[in-house]
Z-matrix of the N, CA and C atoms (Angstrom, degrees):
N
C 1 1.566
C 2 1.513 1 109.18
N 3 1.221 2 119.04 1 141.57
C 4 1.468 3 124.02 2 173.70
C 5 1.523 4 110.76 3 -111.74
N 6 1.359 5 118.62 4 120.76
C 7 1.422 6 120.89 5 -175.19
C 8 1.597 7 103.64 6 -108.04
N 9 1.320 8 113.93 7 129.50
C 10 1.473 9 121.56 8 175.94
C 11 1.434 10 107.50 9 -100.51
N 12 1.284 11 117.94 10 120.74
C 13 1.529 12 120.99 11 179.51
C 14 1.533 13 112.69 12 -124.17
N 15 1.348 14 107.66 13 128.55
C 16 1.461 15 121.18 14 179.85
C 17 1.515 16 110.90 15 -68.15
N 18 1.302 17 121.36 16 91.28
C 19 1.387 18 122.26 17 -168.25
C 20 1.649 19 112.24 18 -70.15
N 21 1.277 20 110.72 19 -20.41
C 22 1.545 21 115.20 20 -177.42
C 23 1.426 22 116.89 21 -96.50
N 24 1.400 23 117.60 22 -4.58
C 25 1.518 24 119.68 23 -174.11
C 26 1.448 25 109.55 24 -100.24
N 27 1.429 26 112.50 25 143.19
C 28 1.538 27 118.66 26 -179.28
C 29 1.407 28 112.09 27 117.08
N 30 1.359 29 116.22 28 164.54
C 31 1.434 30 126.97 29 -176.27
C 32 1.528 31 112.47 30 -61.88
N 33 1.270 32 119.32 31 -39.80
C 34 1.519 33 120.73 32 -176.92
C 35 1.510 34 112.08 33 -118.00
N 36 1.314 35 113.50 34 33.27
C 37 1.532 36 122.02 35 174.29
C 38 1.547 37 112.00 36 -74.09
N 39 1.254 38 119.13 37 142.50
C 40 1.487 39 123.72 38 5.19
C 41 1.539 40 109.89 39 -98.89
N 42 1.304 41 119.78 40 3.06
C 43 1.525 42 121.88 41 -173.57
C 44 1.480 43 109.81 42 -61.29
N 45 1.428 44 119.11 43 -51.03
C 46 1.484 45 116.26 44 -172.46
C 47 1.625 46 109.45 45 -72.09
N 48 1.395 47 115.11 46 -32.61
C 49 1.457 48 113.77 47 179.80
C 50 1.515 49 113.02 48 -68.64
N 51 1.368 50 119.25 49 -34.10
C 52 1.412 51 122.23 50 179.10
C 53 1.596 52 108.32 51 -71.25
N 54 1.302 53 114.62 52 -50.29
C 55 1.523 54 118.52 53 178.26
C 56 1.573 55 110.41 54 -56.24
N 57 1.332 56 114.36 55 -42.54
C 58 1.449 57 115.92 56 176.36
C 59 1.573 58 116.31 57 -63.51
N 60 1.322 59 118.07 58 -40.73
C 61 1.338 60 125.71 59 177.89
C 62 1.528 61 111.06 60 -63.30
N 63 1.309 62 115.33 61 -39.70
C 64 1.574 63 116.61 62 -176.99
C 65 1.606 64 102.88 63 -76.98
N 66 1.183 65 126.82 64 -30.05
C 67 1.365 66 127.23 65 178.15
C 68 1.578 67 107.49 66 -62.95
N 69 1.347 68 112.84 67 -48.22
C 70 1.402 69 124.50 68 -172.40
C 71 1.501 70 109.92 69 -69.20
N 72 1.302 71 117.39 70 -37.80
C 73 1.490 72 119.57 71 -175.21
C 74 1.593 73 109.44 72 -67.78
N 75 1.328 74 114.09 73 -27.48
C 76 1.552 75 119.04 74 173.37
C 77 1.491 76 115.10 75 -73.12
N 78 1.329 77 118.83 76 -18.92
C 79 1.376 78 120.78 77 -178.38
C 80 1.595 79 118.90 78 -109.79
N 81 1.333 80 112.37 79 -21.89
C 82 1.454 81 114.40 80 173.70
C 83 1.550 82 115.14 81 -114.39
N 84 1.290 83 111.71 82 169.97
C 85 1.393 84 116.33 83 -176.80
C 86 1.554 85 117.20 84 -95.04
N 87 1.431 86 112.04 85 0.42
C 88 1.520 87 118.36 86 -177.80
C 89 1.496 88 115.30 87 -74.06
N 90 1.262 89 118.44 88 172.82
C 91 1.394 90 123.10 89 177.62
C 92 1.608 91 98.76 90 -107.37
N 93 1.442 92 115.92 91 139.96
C 94 1.353 93 125.60 92 -176.00
C 95 1.543 94 110.13 93 -116.69
N 96 1.391 95 118.53 94 118.76
C 97 1.411 96 118.30 95 174.13
C 98 1.497 97 112.74 96 -103.80
N 99 1.285 98 119.75 97 115.79
C 100 1.459 99 124.03 98 179.94
C 101 1.581 100 109.37 99 -83.63
N 102 1.286 101 119.46 100 113.85
C 103 1.470 102 121.80 101 -175.48
C 104 1.587 103 105.82 102 -97.89
N 105 1.244 104 115.18 103 126.88
C 106 1.535 105 117.61 104 179.97
C 107 1.517 106 110.73 105 167.05
N 108 1.288 107 118.60 106 -165.58
C 109 1.384 108 127.19 107 172.19
C 110 1.496 109 109.84 108 -69.89
N 111 1.377 110 115.37 109 110.29
C 112 1.419 111 117.05 110 -172.75
C 113 1.542 112 119.87 111 -63.90
N 114 1.342 113 109.44 112 -36.58
C 115 1.470 114 116.31 113 174.27
C 116 1.518 115 114.94 114 -58.80
N 117 1.369 116 113.65 115 -42.39
C 118 1.551 117 118.83 116 -179.41
C 119 1.541 118 105.54 117 -68.34
N 120 1.364 119 119.03 118 -48.00
C 121 1.474 120 121.82 119 -176.83
C 122 1.495 121 108.60 120 -54.95
N 123 1.342 122 115.70 121 -53.55
C 124 1.480 123 121.68 122 -173.76
C 125 1.620 124 108.54 123 -60.23
N 126 1.420 125 118.06 124 -44.49
C 127 1.427 126 117.59 125 175.59
C 128 1.447 127 115.36 126 -64.92
N 129 1.332 128 120.48 127 -37.07
C 130 1.424 129 121.06 128 178.51
C 131 1.573 130 110.96 129 -65.62
N 132 1.314 131 116.92 130 -42.48
C 133 1.498 132 118.14 131 174.26
C 134 1.464 133 113.26 132 -58.39
N 135 1.223 134 120.00 133 -45.08
C 136 1.438 135 125.67 134 179.62
C 137 1.559 136 108.02 135 -63.28
N 138 1.311 137 120.29 136 -45.66
C 139 1.404 138 127.15 137 177.78
C 140 1.595 139 109.16 138 -57.20
N 141 1.329 140 115.50 139 -53.50
C 142 1.563 141 122.35 140 -178.93
C 143 1.435 142 112.34 141 -68.81
N 144 1.298 143 125.36 142 -49.96
C 145 1.389 144 127.67 143 -169.12
C 146 1.526 145 118.96 144 -115.66
N 147 1.415 146 113.87 145 -1.86
C 148 1.454 147 113.92 146 178.44
C 149 1.445 148 117.66 147 63.75
N 150 1.373 149 116.62 148 23.40
C 151 1.450 150 122.68 149 -175.81
C 152 1.609 151 105.49 150 -143.22
N 153 1.337 152 106.25 151 163.50
C 154 1.529 153 115.37 152 173.45
C 155 1.585 154 106.30 153 -84.83
N 156 1.218 155 112.58 154 157.32
C 157 1.544 156 112.78 155 -178.27
C 158 1.497 157 113.14 156 -59.29
N 159 1.390 158 115.65 157 -39.37
C 160 1.469 159 120.40 158 179.12
C 161 1.496 160 111.49 159 -60.66
N 162 1.335 161 121.52 160 -25.30
C 163 1.478 162 122.55 161 177.86
C 164 1.449 163 109.57 162 -77.64
N 165 1.273 164 121.26 163 -26.44
C 166 1.519 165 124.25 164 -178.42
C 167 1.438 166 111.72 165 -74.94
N 168 1.275 167 122.14 166 -44.62
C 169 1.503 168 119.77 167 177.01
C 170 1.642 169 101.56 168 -171.25
N 171 1.287 170 111.66 169 148.39
C 172 1.391 171 121.80 170 176.20
C 173 1.538 172 107.92 171 -82.49
N 174 1.267 173 119.16 172 -12.88
C 175 1.453 174 125.26 173 176.87
C 176 1.669 175 114.28 174 -85.38
N 177 1.338 176 110.36 175 -9.16
C 178 1.509 177 115.72 176 -178.32
C 179 1.611 178 107.90 177 -102.64
N 180 1.259 179 111.01 178 121.29
C 181 1.517 180 116.53 179 179.75
C 182 1.521 181 113.36 180 -127.80
N 183 1.287 182 113.97 181 171.02
C 184 1.500 183 119.02 182 177.68
C 185 1.553 184 108.53 183 -126.82
N 186 1.197 185 114.41 184 139.87
C 187 1.494 186 125.39 185 167.45
C 188 1.453 187 109.60 186 -113.02
N 189 1.292 188 122.81 187 120.13
C 190 1.322 189 126.05 188 -173.35
C 191 1.585 190 111.33 189 -79.55
N 192 1.365 191 116.83 190 133.21
C 193 1.411 192 122.31 191 176.03
C 194 1.527 193 107.75 192 -142.64
N 195 1.362 194 120.08 193 116.67
C 196 1.422 195 127.45 194 -164.83
C 197 1.535 196 112.27 195 -75.24
N 198 1.327 197 118.44 196 -21.98
C 199 1.580 198 120.27 197 -171.82
C 200 1.562 199 105.25 198 -111.83
N 201 1.317 200 110.12 199 158.96
C 202 1.498 201 117.50 200 174.87
C 203 1.603 202 102.34 201 -130.35
N 204 1.330 203 117.28 202 151.06
C 205 1.438 204 128.97 203 171.54
C 206 1.598 205 106.18 204 -93.55
N 207 1.216 206 107.76 205 112.81
C 208 1.638 207 112.50 206 -179.04
C 209 1.514 208 113.63 207 -83.18
N 210 1.182 209 117.86 208 162.28
C 211 1.497 210 121.40 209 -178.69
C 212 1.561 211 113.79 210 -61.93
N 213 1.263 212 119.46 211 -31.35
C 214 1.299 213 125.19 212 175.71
C 215 1.549 214 117.66 213 -79.64
N 216 1.180 215 114.54 214 -10.03
C 217 1.574 216 125.24 215 172.96
C 218 1.435 217 110.34 216 -65.32
N 219 1.373 218 122.01 217 133.42
C 220 1.454 219 124.82 218 163.73
C 221 1.532 220 109.13 219 -72.07
N 222 1.445 221 116.58 220 121.57
C 223 1.410 222 117.67 221 -169.80
C 224 1.550 223 115.58 222 -55.15
N 225 1.232 224 112.88 223 -43.78
C 226 1.671 225 117.17 224 -177.18
C 227 1.539 226 108.52 225 -61.70
N 228 1.346 227 113.83 226 -45.50
C 229 1.518 228 115.65 227 177.25
C 230 1.427 229 115.93 228 -66.40
N 231 1.394 230 117.07 229 -38.35
C 232 1.455 231 118.13 230 179.79
C 233 1.438 232 115.19 231 -68.07
N 234 1.302 233 114.28 232 -34.85
C 235 1.515 234 123.39 233 -174.82
C 236 1.681 235 104.44 234 -66.75
N 237 1.388 236 113.41 235 -36.56
C 238 1.326 237 116.37 236 -174.87
C 239 1.508 238 115.04 237 -76.19
N 240 1.503 239 112.17 238 -38.47
C 241 1.377 240 119.09 239 -175.62
C 242 1.506 241 114.98 240 -98.63
N 243 1.241 242 121.90 241 -18.70
C 244 1.487 243 119.62 242 179.69
C 245 1.633 244 104.73 243 -109.02
N 246 1.336 245 109.04 244 78.41
C 247 1.507 246 115.50 245 -175.84
C 248 1.586 247 110.20 246 -71.98
N 249 1.345 248 119.19 247 -14.63
C 250 1.541 249 117.36 248 177.99
C 251 1.481 250 105.14 249 -109.13
N 252 1.110 251 123.25 250 31.75
C 253 1.506 252 123.95 251 171.14
C 254 1.526 253 110.88 252 -80.66
N 255 1.287 254 114.05 253 153.71
C 256 1.405 255 119.17 254 -177.07
C 257 1.536 256 113.80 255 -55.63
N 258 1.320 257 113.49 256 -37.39
C 259 1.445 258 123.69 257 -178.79
C 260 1.519 259 111.17 258 -65.80
N 261 1.261 260 113.92 259 -53.45
C 262 1.592 261 122.01 260 -179.26
C 263 1.477 262 108.93 261 -62.11
N 264 1.336 263 117.11 262 -48.01
C 265 1.475 264 122.18 263 -179.12
C 266 1.524 265 108.41 264 -58.06
N 267 1.318 266 119.87 265 -48.13
C 268 1.407 267 128.20 266 175.42
C 269 1.532 268 116.83 267 -50.43
N 270 1.269 269 110.56 268 -55.17
C 271 1.462 270 121.95 269 174.55
C 272 1.537 271 114.48 270 -59.68
N 273 1.271 272 116.42 271 -38.50
C 274 1.384 273 119.28 272 176.16
C 275 1.586 274 114.88 273 -70.12
N 276 1.363 275 112.14 274 -38.23
C 277 1.416 276 114.70 275 171.94
C 278 1.608 277 113.58 276 -60.29
N 279 1.285 278 108.84 277 -42.44
C 280 1.597 279 109.99 278 175.35
C 281 1.539 280 111.63 279 -62.25
N 282 1.306 281 117.14 280 -42.16
C 283 1.414 282 121.77 281 -173.52
C 284 1.640 283 105.21 282 -63.67
N 285 1.317 284 113.23 283 -37.98
C 286 1.539 285 113.94 284 -176.76
C 287 1.540 286 108.35 285 -86.80
N 288 1.273 287 119.95 286 15.41
C 289 1.522 288 116.98 287 -179.10
C 290 1.510 289 119.53 288 66.39
N 291 1.386 290 110.01 289 19.47
C 292 1.501 291 114.00 290 177.59
C 293 1.628 292 114.50 291 -85.60
N 294 1.302 293 110.07 292 15.07
C 295 1.524 294 114.77 293 -178.84
C 296 1.539 295 105.41 294 -174.89
N 297 1.210 296 121.36 295 163.50
C 298 1.383 297 130.79 296 -174.80
C 299 1.590 298 114.74 297 -94.40
N 300 1.316 299 111.82 298 -38.90
C 301 1.484 300 123.06 299 -177.14
C 302 1.562 301 108.35 300 -141.32
N 303 1.321 302 116.72 301 147.28
C 304 1.341 303 122.66 302 167.36
C 305 1.491 304 114.41 303 -124.04
N 306 1.376 305 110.15 304 133.86
C 307 1.516 306 114.73 305 -172.94
C 308 1.553 307 99.80 306 -119.50
N 309 1.328 308 114.13 307 134.84
C 310 1.469 309 126.79 308 177.74
C 311 1.472 310 115.28 309 -159.79
N 312 1.330 311 117.77 310 152.72
C 313 1.517 312 122.33 311 -172.56
C 314 1.553 313 103.77 312 -75.79
N 315 1.284 314 123.42 313 -17.35
C 316 1.513 315 119.80 314 -179.52
C 317 1.419 316 108.71 315 -134.69
N 318 1.418 317 117.50 316 80.44
C 319 1.417 318 123.00 317 -172.77
C 320 1.524 319 114.88 318 -84.88
N 321 1.307 320 116.81 319 -36.37
C 322 1.470 321 118.47 320 -159.04
C 323 1.570 322 110.73 321 -66.85
N 324 1.341 323 116.75 322 -45.87
C 325 1.451 324 121.22 323 -179.58
C 326 1.568 325 109.20 324 -60.61
N 327 1.277 326 115.99 325 -51.12
C 328 1.392 327 123.03 326 -176.96
C 329 1.526 328 113.63 327 -62.63
N 330 1.215 329 114.99 328 -43.95
C 331 1.559 330 124.11 329 -179.56
C 332 1.546 331 106.75 330 -58.78
N 333 1.273 332 111.77 331 -50.70
C 334 1.600 333 116.69 332 -174.11
C 335 1.560 334 105.04 333 -71.79
N 336 1.257 335 124.88 334 -44.20
C 337 1.571 336 120.00 335 -178.91
C 338 1.463 337 114.85 336 -73.40
N 339 1.344 338 118.15 337 -35.72
C 340 1.427 339 121.54 338 -169.25
C 341 1.512 340 114.19 339 -99.88
N 342 1.329 341 117.21 340 -43.71
C 343 1.486 342 123.93 341 -178.86
C 344 1.474 343 115.48 342 -91.45
N 345 1.393 344 115.03 343 -35.23
C 346 1.436 345 121.58 344 -178.86
C 347 1.468 346 112.00 345 99.47
N 348 1.403 347 110.61 346 176.67
C 349 1.593 348 115.90 347 -178.76
C 350 1.423 349 98.37 348 -113.67
N 351 1.432 350 109.12 349 162.13
C 352 1.477 351 122.68 350 173.71
C 353 1.575 352 108.65 351 -66.32
N 354 1.235 353 112.82 352 139.03
C 355 1.535 354 120.30 353 -178.67
C 356 1.518 355 107.55 354 -52.17
N 357 1.360 356 118.90 355 127.80
C 358 1.397 357 124.22 356 178.39
C 359 1.466 358 113.90 357 83.30
N 360 1.223 359 120.91 358 0.98
C 361 1.620 360 121.44 359 175.01
C 362 1.531 361 104.04 360 -105.60
N 363 1.347 362 112.74 361 126.68
C 364 1.498 363 124.70 362 -179.45
C 365 1.521 364 110.84 363 -67.60
N 366 1.365 365 108.87 364 -51.57
C 367 1.513 366 117.89 365 -170.72
C 368 1.554 367 107.31 366 -130.86
N 369 1.361 368 115.57 367 141.28
C 370 1.378 369 117.39 368 174.77
C 371 1.639 370 102.83 369 -83.10
N 372 1.383 371 110.93 370 171.89
C 373 1.483 372 120.83 371 -174.72
C 374 1.445 373 109.64 372 -143.18
N 375 1.379 374 125.12 373 141.95
C 376 1.385 375 128.29 374 169.49
C 377 1.569 376 108.40 375 -86.06
N 378 1.301 377 117.68 376 142.37
C 379 1.417 378 117.32 377 -173.63
C 380 1.570 379 102.77 378 -128.56
N 381 1.372 380 115.72 379 137.34
C 382 1.402 381 120.45 380 174.28
C 383 1.545 382 113.54 381 -126.86
N 384 1.239 383 114.86 382 136.24
C 385 1.466 384 119.04 383 174.88
C 386 1.523 385 111.84 384 -87.11
N 387 1.322 386 115.07 385 130.93
C 388 1.428 387 125.12 386 -174.31
C 389 1.554 388 106.21 387 -114.11
N 390 1.323 389 114.99 388 145.98
C 391 1.461 390 120.07 389 172.31
C 392 1.497 391 109.60 390 -63.89
N 393 1.336 392 113.56 391 135.65
C 394 1.458 393 120.68 392 -176.46
C 395 1.521 394 108.27 393 -147.33
N 396 1.393 395 114.35 394 151.26
C 397 1.441 396 122.07 395 -179.13
C 398 1.598 397 108.76 396 -75.65
N 399 1.307 398 115.57 397 119.20
C 400 1.558 399 121.28 398 173.27
C 401 1.579 400 115.65 399 74.88
N 402 1.366 401 118.39 400 -11.42
C 403 1.414 402 114.46 401 179.95
C 404 1.629 403 106.56 402 -155.04
N 405 1.343 404 113.88 403 -173.26
C 406 1.467 405 125.04 404 -177.97
C 407 1.544 406 105.27 405 -93.90
N 408 1.293 407 113.44 406 136.66
C 409 1.489 408 117.62 407 174.65
C 410 1.572 409 108.51 408 -117.63
N 411 1.225 410 118.12 409 122.21
C 412 1.409 411 122.38 410 -177.18
C 413 1.584 412 106.65 411 -110.87
N 414 1.284 413 111.99 412 122.68
C 415 1.562 414 118.94 413 176.12
C 416 1.603 415 104.29 414 -101.12
N 417 1.282 416 111.32 415 105.61
C 418 1.404 417 120.23 416 -175.87
C 419 1.679 418 112.32 417 -88.43
N 420 1.249 419 112.08 418 134.45
C 421 1.472 420 118.45 419 -175.76
C 422 1.570 421 112.05 420 60.18
N 423 1.321 422 113.47 421 57.14
C 424 1.525 423 120.92 422 -177.48
C 425 1.568 424 107.58 423 -81.71
N 426 1.316 425 111.58 424 72.95
C 427 1.473 426 112.95 425 173.43
C 428 1.540 427 119.43 426 96.28
N 429 1.322 428 118.68 427 5.18
C 430 1.377 429 115.10 428 -173.05
C 431 1.502 430 118.83 429 -97.17
N 432 1.419 431 114.72 430 -15.73
C 433 1.496 432 121.54 431 -178.62
C 434 1.381 433 109.98 432 -120.97
N 435 1.333 434 115.39 433 142.36
C 436 1.443 435 121.10 434 169.97
C 437 1.687 436 108.28 435 -117.64
N 438 1.213 437 117.43 436 154.67
C 439 1.452 438 121.81 437 176.05
C 440 1.495 439 112.23 438 59.69
N 441 1.332 440 115.27 439 50.23
C 442 1.468 441 116.59 440 -177.43
C 443 1.562 442 103.38 441 -76.29
N 444 1.566 443 110.20 442 167.79
C 445 1.477 444 118.84 443 169.86
C 446 1.521 445 105.15 444 -112.92
N 447 1.378 446 113.57 445 171.55
C 448 1.473 447 114.35 446 175.99
C 449 1.404 448 118.26 447 -58.04
N 450 1.384 449 116.68 448 -33.46
C 451 1.530 450 119.66 449 177.26
C 452 1.501 451 112.89 450 -59.30
N 453 1.457 452 116.10 451 -35.99
C 454 1.442 453 119.49 452 -177.65
C 455 1.593 454 110.03 453 -68.52
N 456 1.329 455 115.30 454 -37.99
C 457 1.495 456 117.28 455 -179.18
C 458 1.698 457 103.31 456 -69.62
N 459 1.297 458 121.71 457 -42.24
C 460 1.325 459 117.61 458 171.92
C 461 1.456 460 118.93 459 -52.86
N 462 1.384 461 116.89 460 -49.00
C 463 1.398 462 120.12 461 173.10
C 464 1.472 463 117.82 462 -63.55
N 465 1.265 464 118.64 463 -26.64
C 466 1.473 465 122.97 464 178.07
C 467 1.613 466 104.91 465 -70.18
N 468 1.461 467 114.69 466 -38.20
C 469 1.490 468 116.48 467 -179.43
C 470 1.622 469 107.47 468 -68.15
N 471 1.244 470 116.32 469 -38.40
C 472 1.536 471 121.42 470 -176.57
C 473 1.583 472 107.86 471 -65.37
N 474 1.278 473 110.14 472 -42.38
C 475 1.557 474 113.06 473 -175.80
C 476 1.589 475 107.67 474 -71.25
N 477 1.384 476 114.80 475 -36.75
C 478 1.481 477 116.91 476 177.68
C 479 1.446 478 111.26 477 -60.06
N 480 1.313 479 118.75 478 -44.80
C 481 1.447 480 125.50 479 -178.73
C 482 1.470 481 109.42 480 -58.88
N 483 1.314 482 118.67 481 -50.13
C 484 1.451 483 119.97 482 178.66
C 485 1.499 484 113.03 483 -63.49
N 486 1.279 485 119.89 484 -43.62
C 487 1.457 486 122.21 485 177.68
C 488 1.510 487 109.81 486 -57.73
N 489 1.325 488 114.61 487 -55.86
C 490 1.566 489 115.12 488 -178.11
C 491 1.575 490 115.38 489 -60.96
N 492 1.209 491 114.14 490 -30.04
C 493 1.518 492 122.97 491 -178.11
C 494 1.558 493 103.92 492 -70.20
N 495 1.346 494 116.70 493 -52.91
C 496 1.424 495 122.29 494 -170.77
C 497 1.537 496 113.69 495 -79.45
N 498 1.358 497 115.61 496 -32.10
C 499 1.549 498 118.01 497 -177.64
C 500 1.546 499 107.86 498 -89.87
N 501 1.320 500 118.00 499 -39.24
C 502 1.418 501 117.18 500 -170.12
C 503 1.468 502 117.45 501 -114.41
N 504 1.353 503 115.30 502 -2.49
C 505 1.463 504 125.99 503 -179.09
C 506 1.460 505 114.99 504 68.12
N 507 1.409 506 118.28 505 21.76
C 508 1.385 507 118.94 506 173.57
C 509 1.564 508 114.79 507 -82.14
N 510 1.291 509 115.34 508 96.10
C 511 1.404 510 123.89 509 -170.37
C 512 1.666 511 111.95 510 -51.32
N 513 1.306 512 116.06 511 -49.57
C 514 1.522 513 120.65 512 -179.44
C 515 1.486 514 109.14 513 -122.13
N 516 1.279 515 121.62 514 72.29
C 517 1.448 516 119.62 515 178.49
C 518 1.600 517 112.80 516 -62.81
N 519 1.306 518 116.24 517 145.50
C 520 1.473 519 117.80 518 175.06
C 521 1.552 520 106.67 519 -81.00
N 522 1.205 521 114.21 520 134.46
C 523 1.442 522 118.82 521 -176.02
C 524 1.577 523 102.27 522 -117.97
N 525 1.322 524 116.58 523 140.07
C 526 1.498 525 125.96 524 177.40
C 527 1.478 526 113.74 525 -139.95
N 528 1.401 527 111.32 526 166.63
C 529 1.481 528 113.40 527 -176.89
C 530 1.538 529 100.57 528 -116.99
N 531 1.300 530 113.79 529 125.35
C 532 1.491 531 119.95 530 179.44
C 533 1.610 532 107.20 531 -70.39
N 534 1.268 533 113.42 532 123.60
C 535 1.488 534 123.92 533 -175.23
C 536 1.499 535 117.98 534 -136.58
N 537 1.308 536 121.31 535 176.53
C 538 1.393 537 116.73 536 169.64
C 539 1.569 538 116.84 537 -90.96
N 540 1.302 539 115.75 538 8.28
C 541 1.405 540 121.07 539 -177.18
C 542 1.544 541 110.56 540 175.44
N 543 1.290 542 120.89 541 166.25
C 544 1.400 543 127.19 542 -177.84
C 545 1.520 544 113.74 543 -89.52
N 546 1.304 545 116.42 544 -24.48
C 547 1.451 546 117.34 545 -176.79
C 548 1.515 547 109.07 546 -69.41
N 549 1.374 548 110.66 547 149.59
C 550 1.475 549 116.53 548 -179.22
C 551 1.532 550 116.09 549 -62.09
N 552 1.311 551 116.86 550 -24.20
C 553 1.433 552 122.58 551 175.92
C 554 1.461 553 118.44 552 -79.13
N 555 1.341 554 118.18 553 -7.88
C 556 1.464 555 121.55 554 -178.97
C 557 1.519 556 107.85 555 -92.58
N 558 1.352 557 109.44 556 154.92
C 559 1.478 558 123.73 557 -177.02
C 560 1.476 559 119.42 558 93.25
N 561 1.311 560 116.78 559 -179.49
C 562 1.424 561 121.63 560 -173.84
C 563 1.654 562 103.27 561 -89.26
N 564 1.298 563 114.06 562 177.10
C 565 1.575 564 118.56 563 -173.23
C 566 1.552 565 112.25 564 -61.05
N 567 1.293 566 113.35 565 -37.67
C 568 1.463 567 120.85 566 -173.09
C 569 1.628 568 102.88 567 -66.53
N 570 1.350 569 119.19 568 -51.18
C 571 1.443 570 124.04 569 -179.12
C 572 1.581 571 111.74 570 -58.16
N 573 1.355 572 111.57 571 -44.24
C 574 1.476 573 120.29 572 -178.42
C 575 1.612 574 110.87 573 -58.26
N 576 1.475 575 109.38 574 -42.98
C 577 1.425 576 115.82 575 -172.05
C 578 1.583 577 106.12 576 -70.52
């Protein structure tokens, strides 16, 4: 497996991303490609570990990207104008099958604009695995969409079912709608509908 990692994205980037990648490379058998400003990544690795990246692992690589998308940038505008940003380069690598998975702090806008949606799905959703007693708990659309419609909630449930079945072997997962109560009168209009 080849993991593409946006080294420049996130609150504590690139430091936290580089340190996380190096911890991961020691525990997993995958290849990790750090996407970002190569000179900065190399200097940080030297600063943190006193070694060149090639000395740490032959499964750890760098893909140079000369631009970064800043927190104040509007995602859709930045993706269109910063073609050599770490996020755009990473998504394009994924799209060209140059990796199996792409990890970035700002996935939703880039995934939708550059990779595209699943046919028949109106909106993508972020999914988070939560600790649960005896099983896996998947929180679908954990903060990525605003102003959903009932069809979006239905599609999130369908995607959750497929994910849990294919990833964890749960043939008939229980699907629920997170709400402020179980009574039909509780919740906002979207949840009621």
